[in-house]
N, C-alpha and C positions, 0 to 999 in steps of 0.2 A: 336759412342758411346763415353760418355765422363767418366771422371775417377769416378764420383760419381756413375754412374750406374755400372760400374765394382766393386766398393765397396760394392754396395747393393748385387751383385751376389755371393760375397765370402760366402762360405759353411766350409772353414777350416782356421784356422790361419795359418799366412805366417811367415815362418824364413829365417832370412837374412842369406843367404849362398852365398858364393862366390866361384862359381867351374867353371871350365872350360864347354864349350858347343862348338858343331858345329850342325848348321842347314841348311839344305837342301830344299830350297823352289823353285819350278818354274824354275829348272835350277841353280839356284843362290845358292853361298855357303857362309854362315855368320859365323864367330867365333866370341868368345866373352867370357864375364864371367855372370853368373847369379848373380843378386840382391837379389832374395830371392826365396822360394820354398814352396810350400804347398802341401798338400794332392792330388789336384788335378790340378795344374799347376804352372807357374814360371813366372818371369819376366826377360827377358833375354836384358842385355845391349849391345846396337849393334852400333858399330862404324860408322861414317856418311859414305856413304850416308844413310845408314839404310833400313829398310823395308819400302816400300812405303805402305800408308794407304790403297791403293786399293787391298792389300793383307789380309785384314780382312777376315775372314770367309774361307780362303783357308786353305788348309790342307800341313803338310809338314813331313819330317824326321829330328829328334833330337837325338843327342848324347849327353850325359851328363855325365861327369866324377864323378863317386860316388864311394867313398871307394876305390879309384885307379885303377878303372876300367870304360871303356866305356860302358853305358847301351843305348840301341836303343829304342826310343818311337815313335809313331805315334801324331803328334799334329796338333791342329788348332790355327791358330793367331786369337785373340779375341780381341786384341787393340794394337795400335801404338800411342805411344806418350811418356809423362813423366810418371815416376812413383812417386805418391805422397809421399812416403816415403824415398825413396833413392835420389830422385829428378835426377834420370839417364834418359836418352831417350833410348827407346829400344820398343820392343815388349812384351804383355804379351801372355801368352801360355795356353790352356785349355787341361784338361786331359792327360798330359804328362804321368801320371802314371796309366791310364785306361788300356791301352793296351801296356804291356811291350812286345817287340820283341827281341827274344836271335839270 
């Protein structure tokens, strides 16, 4: 999936929010900062070596620091590459707010 098709699929505006996250995907643990968040997703800036493109369409568990507290979500990796707005490399996550797990 290229960045243009990801842009075409956006239903909600993105807000530049930099906050901590922890992503658990296939036994691997990634930590970093978000570069933006929307009502149905986020872009996670991931330090090298990053998430492999083979992780697209895979599901993971995501903790995001919101208002000083960790919130847990189920997420799907929909894009791995460069965010066109922040020029950061990382992964696009879909539906992190659709199913909030306490």
